[in-house]
C-alpha positions as CSV (number, residue, x, y, z in Angstrom):
1,M,97.0,102.6,126.6
2,A,94.9,99.8,125.3
3,K,95.7,98.2,122.0
4,I,93.1,97.6,119.2
5,R,93.1,95.5,116.1
6,I,91.5,97.1,113.0
7,T,90.5,94.9,110.1
8,Q,89.1,96.1,106.8
9,V,85.9,94.2,106.1
10,K,84.3,96.2,103.2
11,S,85.8,97.4,100.0
12,K,87.0,101.0,99.6
13,N,86.1,101.1,95.9
14,G,83.6,103.8,95.2
15,K,84.2,105.6,98.5
16,P,85.4,109.2,98.8
17,E,89.1,109.9,98.5
18,R,89.2,111.1,102.1
19,Q,88.1,107.7,103.4
20,K,90.6,105.9,101.2
21,R,93.4,108.1,102.6
22,T,92.2,107.5,106.1
23,L,92.5,103.7,105.6
24,E,96.0,104.2,104.1
25,A,97.0,106.4,107.1
26,L,95.9,103.6,109.4
27,G,98.2,101.2,107.5
28,I,95.4,99.1,106.0
29,T,96.3,98.2,102.4
30,K,93.7,95.6,101.3
31,L,90.5,93.8,102.2
32,N,90.8,91.6,105.3
33,H,94.1,93.2,106.2
34,S,94.6,93.8,110.0
35,V,96.8,96.3,111.8
36,E,97.3,96.9,115.5
37,H,97.5,100.4,117.0
38,E,97.4,102.0,120.4
39,A,93.9,103.3,121.2
40,T,94.8,107.0,121.1
41,L,92.3,109.8,120.4
42,A,93.8,110.4,117.0
43,I,93.5,106.7,116.0
44,M,90.0,106.4,117.4
45,G,88.9,109.5,115.4
46,M,90.2,108.0,112.2
47,V,88.5,104.7,113.0
48,E,85.2,106.6,113.6
49,K,85.4,108.1,110.1
50,V,85.6,104.7,108.4
51,R,83.7,102.6,110.9
52,H,81.4,101.3,108.1
53,L,84.4,99.7,106.4
54,V,86.3,98.2,109.4
55,K,85.9,95.9,112.3
56,V,87.6,96.9,115.6
57,E,88.7,94.5,118.3
58,N,90.3,95.2,121.7
59,I,93.4,93.2,122.4
């Protein structure tokens, strides 16, 4: 599996609770925080739901 780096680039303030919880489930805690995950279908689905708040890079 390929690895991806997910970085939060926009604030979650004012966003729906579901999007905040998705960021939390990905392990992102604050702005400009990055995490690395395997590019599984589940992870990619979560990233798709918050794509307007994050930046994704292939590693």
